[in-house]
C-alpha positions in Angstrom: 4.5 -3.5 -23.4 4.5 0.3 -22.4 3.2 0.6 -19.2 3.0 4.0 -16.9 2.7 3.9 -13.6 1.4 6.9 -11.6 2.2 7.1 -7.6 1.1 9.1 -5.3 3.7 12.2 -4.3 3.7 11.7 -0.6 6.8 9.6 -0.5 9.5 8.9 -2.5 9.4 5.4 -4.4 9.8 3.5 -2.2 9.6 5.8 1.0 12.7 6.5 2.9 11.0 5.0 6.2 7.4 4.3 6.5 5.1 3.8 3.5 3.1 1.4 2.0 1.3 2.4 -1.3 4.8 3.9 -2.3 6.9 1.1 -1.5 4.5 -1.6 -3.5 4.8 0.6 -6.5 8.6 0.9 -6.1 8.0 -3.3 -6.0 6.2 -3.4 -9.0 8.1 -1.0 -11.7 11.4 -2.9 -10.7 9.6 -6.5 -11.5 7.7 -5.5 -14.6 11.4 -4.4 -15.9 13.1 -7.2 -15.1 10.3 -9.4 -16.7 11.4 -7.0 -20.1 8.6 -4.6 -20.1 9.0 -0.5 -20.6 7.8 1.2 -17.4 7.5 4.8 -17.0 7.3 5.8 -13.3 5.4 9.5 -12.4 6.3 10.2 -9.0 8.3 12.7 -6.7 11.9 13.2 -7.1 14.3 11.2 -4.7 13.0 7.7 -6.0 15.2 4.9 -7.3 13.5 2.6 -9.5 14.4 0.3 -12.8 11.8 2.3 -14.2 12.2 5.5 -16.3 11.4 8.4 -13.5 9.6 11.4 -14.4 10.0 13.5 -11.5 7.2 15.7 -11.2 7.4 17.0 -7.8 11.2 17.9 -6.6 11.1 15.8 -3.4 8.3 14.1 -1.3 5.9 15.6 0.2 6.2 14.5 3.7 10.0 15.1 3.3 9.4 18.5 2.5 10.0 21.2 5.6 8.1 24.1 3.4 5.8 25.9 5.5 3.0 25.6 3.1 2.2 23.3 0.6 -0.5 22.3 -1.7 -0.8 18.3 -2.0 -3.7 18.9 -4.4 -1.9 21.1 -6.6 1.1 18.8 -6.9 -0.7 15.8 -7.9 -2.6 17.8 -10.3 0.7 18.9 -12.3 1.7 15.3 -12.3 -1.8 14.1 -13.8 -1.3 16.9 -16.3 2.2 15.6 -17.0 0.8 12.3 -17.1 -2.1 13.0 -19.6 0.0 14.8 -22.4 2.4 11.9 -23.0 -0.9 9.4 -22.6 -0.9 8.4 -26.1 2.8 6.8 -26.0 1.6 4.1 -23.4 -0.7 1.1 -23.6 -1.6 1.2 -20.4 -1.8 3.7 -17.3 -1.8 2.3 -13.9 -2.9 5.1 -11.4 -2.3 4.3 -7.9 -3.9 8.0 -6.4 -7.4 6.8 -5.8 -9.9 8.5 -7.9 -8.1 11.9 -8.2 -7.4 11.3 -12.0 -11.2 10.0 -12.8 -12.1 13.6 -14.3 -9.3 14.5 -16.1 -8.8 10.7 -18.1 -12.3 9.9 -19.2 -11.1 10.1 -22.6 -8.5 7.4 -21.7 -10.5 5.4 -19.0 -10.4 2.1 -21.3 -6.2 1.9 -21.4 -6.2 2.8 -17.3 -6.4 0.5 -14.3 -6.8 1.7 -10.9 -5.4 -0.1 -8.1 -7.3 0.9 -5.0 -4.9 0.8 -1.5 -7.0 2.3 1.3 -10.4 1.5 3.2 -13.5 1.9 1.2 -16.3 2.5 4.0 -16.3 5.9 3.6 -19.6 8.1 3.5 -19.1 9.7 -0.5 -16.8 7.0 -2.0 -20.2 5.0 -3.6 -21.7 7.9 -5.5 -18.0 8.8 -7.2 -17.4 5.4 -8.2 -20.6 5.0 -9.7 -20.2 8.3 -11.3 -17.2 7.2 -13.2 -17.6 3.1 -13.7 -15.4 3.0 -17.2 -12.5 3.1 -15.0 -11.6 -0.5 -14.1 -10.6 -1.1 -10.5 -8.4 -3.6 -9.0 -8.5 -4.3 -5.2 -6.1 -5.6 -3.3 -7.7 -7.7 -1.3 -11.3 -9.5 -1.5 -12.4 -7.8 1.9 -11.1 -4.5 0.6 -14.2 -4.5 -2.1 -17.1 -5.6 1.0 -18.2 -1.9 1.2 -18.3 -1.5 -2.7 -19.6 -4.7 -3.7 -20.9 -3.0 -7.4 -17.8 -1.1 -8.5 -16.2 -1.9 -11.6 -13.7 -4.7 -10.3 -11.2 -6.3 -12.6 -9.3 -8.0 -10.7 -7.6 -8.7 -6.6 -3.8 -8.5 -6.6 -2.1 -9.4 -3.4 0.6 -7.0 -2.9 4.5 -8.8 -3.2 7.7 -8.1 -2.2 11.1 -9.2 -3.8 12.6 -12.5 -2.6 15.6 -11.2 -2.1 14.4 -7.9 -0.1 14.7 -10.0 3.0 16.4 -12.9 4.8 15.2 -16.0 6.1 16.2 -16.0 9.9 16.1 -19.3 11.5 16.5 -17.9 15.2 13.5 -17.9 17.5 14.2 -14.4 18.4 13.5 -13.0 21.9 11.3 -10.1 21.4 7.9 -9.3 20.0 8.0 -6.7 17.2 5.2 -4.2 16.1 5.8 -2.4 13.1 3.3 0.6 11.4 2.0 3.5 12.8 1.1 4.6 15.9 -2.2 5.1 15.5 -5.1 3.7 18.0 -6.8 0.9 14.6 -3.4 -0.4 14.3 -3.9 -1.4 18.3 -0.5 -0.6 20.1 -2.0 -0.7 23.2 -3.1 -3.7 22.8 0.4 -4.9 21.3 2.0 -3.5 24.9 -0.4 -5.2 26.7 0.3 -9.1 25.4 3.8 -8.5 25.7 3.7 -7.4 29.3 1.1 -10.3 30.1 3.3 -12.8 28.0 6.4 -11.6 30.3 8.5 -10.9 26.5 9.8 -7.3 25.6 8.5 -5.9 22.6 9.9 -3.9 20.1 7.9 -0.9 18.4 9.7 0.3 15.5 6.8 3.1 13.9 5.4 6.5 12.8 3.9 9.3 14.3 1.5 10.7 12.1 0.7 14.4 13.0 -2.9 13.2 13.0 -1.9 10.7 15.5 0.3 12.8 17.5 -2.5 13.8 20.5 -3.3 9.6 20.7 0.2 9.1 21.0 1.0 11.6 23.7 -2.1 10.7 25.7 -2.6 7.1 25.2 0.8 5.1 24.1 3.9 7.4 25.2 2.9 6.9 28.8 3.3 3.2 28.2 6.9 3.1 27.0 8.3 3.8 30.0 7.5 -0.1 31.0 10.8 -2.0 31.6 10.0 -4.5 28.7 8.6 -2.1 26.0 11.4 -0.6 23.5 10.6 2.1 21.1 12.8 2.4 18.3 11.1 4.5 15.8 10.7 4.8 12.2 13.3 2.5 10.5 13.9 2.1 6.9 14.1 -1.3 4.6 17.7 -1.8 5.1 16.5 -1.9 8.9 13.6 -4.5 8.5 15.1 -7.4 7.7 16.9 -7.7 11.2 14.3 -5.9 13.0 11.6 -8.5 11.6 14.0 -11.6 11.1 15.2 -11.7 14.5 11.6 -11.2 16.2 10.2 -14.1 17.8 6.6 -13.0 16.3 5.3 -9.9 15.0 1.8 -8.4 16.8 -0.3 -7.5 14.2 -3.5 -6.5 16.5 -5.7 -4.3 14.3 -9.1 -3.0 15.0 -10.3 -2.0 11.4 -10.8 -3.3 7.8 -6.8 -3.7 6.8 -7.0 -4.0 2.9 -4.1 -5.9 2.7 -1.3 -5.2 5.7 2.0 -5.0 3.7 4.1 -5.8 7.2 2.7 -9.3 7.2 4.3 -10.6 4.4 7.5 -8.7 5.0 7.3 -10.5 8.5 7.1 -13.8 6.6 9.7 -13.1 4.3 12.0 -13.4 7.2 10.2 -17.0 8.5 8.8 -14.6 11.0 5.0 -15.8 12.3 2.3 -13.2 12.5 -0.4 -13.3 15.3 -3.2 -11.3 13.9 -6.3 -10.3 14.9 -9.3 -11.1 12.0 -10.1 -8.1 10.5 -10.1 -6.9 7.2 -7.6 -9.1 4.5 -5.8 -10.8 7.7 -7.8 -14.4 6.7 -6.3 -13.8 3.1 -3.1 -13.4 3.8 -2.2 -15.4 7.2 -2.4 -19.4 6.8 -3.6 -20.3 10.4 -1.0 -22.5 12.1 1.1 -22.3 8.9 2.4 -18.8 8.8 1.1 -17.4 11.8 -2.3 -17.4 14.0 -5.6 -15.4 13.5 -7.0 -14.6 16.9 -10.3 -12.8 18.1 -9.1 -11.7 21.6 -6.5 -11.3 23.6 -6.7 -14.6 25.5 -6.1 -16.4 22.0 -3.7 -14.1 21.2 -1.3 -14.7 24.6 -2.2 -18.7 23.8 -1.0 -18.0 20.0 2.3 -16.0 21.4 3.0 -19.3 23.9 2.7 -21.8 20.6 4.2 -19.7 18.2 7.8 -21.5 18.6 5.6 -24.7 17.3 5.9 -22.9 14.0 8.6 -23.9 11.2 10.1 -20.7 10.0 11.1 -22.3 6.8 7.2 -23.4 6.6 7.0 -19.6 7.3 9.1 -18.3 4.3 7.8 -21.0 2.0 4.4 -19.7 2.3 5.5 -16.2 1.3 7.4 -17.8 -1.6 4.3 -19.2 -2.3 1.8 -16.4 -2.5 3.3 -13.2 -2.2 6.3 -12.4 -4.1 7.1 -8.7 -6.3 7.2 -11.2 -9.3 3.7 -13.3 -8.7 2.4 -9.9 -8.3 3.5 -8.3 -11.6 2.2 -11.4 -13.0 -1.1 -11.1 -11.9 -1.3 -7.4 -13.1 0.2 -8.5 -16.4 -2.9 -11.0 -16.9 -5.2 -7.8 -16.1 -3.2 -5.6 -18.7 -3.5 -8.1 -21.4 -7.4 -8.3 -20.9 -7.5 -4.5 -20.8 -5.7 -4.4 -24.2 -7.7 -7.0 -25.8 -11.0 -5.3 -24.8 -9.7 -2.3 -26.3 -9.1 -4.2 -29.6 -12.6 -5.8 -29.6 -14.2 -2.2 -29.0 -12.1 -0.6 -32.0 -12.6 -3.9 -34.1 -16.5 -3.6 -33.5 -16.2 0.1 -34.3 -14.3 0.0 -37.3 -16.9 -2.8 -38.8 -19.4 -1.4 -41.5 -23.0 -1.1 -40.4 -25.6 -3.0 -42.5 -27.9 -0.5 -44.4 -31.0 0.2 -42.9 -34.1 -1.4 -44.8 -36.7 1.3 -46.7 -40.0 0.7 -44.9 -42.0 -1.1 -46.9 
């Protein structure tokens, strides 16, 4: 199968440091190639992939230190490059939200679009109603709730390679927080929980420019506590040790999380996850097996006290059964096959001779 993967240009594939969508695209491309398919990745230069790379920008947008850049212009150039090569591919797999819809209406039947973000946004329903011919893939069932009548084809959970993270059998001495330092991710809650539990907390996190004021006002003053260590952003090569040596990953979110990639990264290390019951969390965490799902700080504290009861081999097994990159790739191949079968059926119907109309008696 000839498959085009179209990635956002904000990060390289995979990202150097923090980044979710581009990391998932990287795992998907490599797994599809390993499964014997011809994959072409449209992405920023600096990407590393087993697929054929078409670099449509000289570097990832976030790494670009130029004074002025246009995110829209760079993505439009990429979409033009995809469009002029579209006939070469059996499937066009977009990861850029709805940006391609107006340009690819003629190719909608061979396109799928994975939505990676939150969908409870005011203007989205009208747009998805306007372009119903584009089949959509959700990354959790919870993600679909604001748009239940959109053109959903399937739900495909994220996956990571089994070799990316190592099972760590030691029950670590610290709690971990990995993600963005933004209000919806709950870093203040994580800090409070660690202090109340009397356990060290290591924070490996990105501070986006839009979250800088929040970080300075609300989070930074809390980092002086002796139990709290701010590590900063880390890359893939550091995650296995950071997550694997933790007693648990704290995931105290307060927003409709579409998936939560860090949860399965922790599970791959054998590290249990203590997560708030929001968004996709109940679809990822098996309560009492791979972690605990909680609804309050008191429940979270109880979970921290009990987390060493969980078997880290069982946590790793939960990951291997449900969230590997090859499992994700296999699920997408099913979606691609259905798409191609639909195209063939539609072409067959178009080629069928029509019965002549009878003249009126």
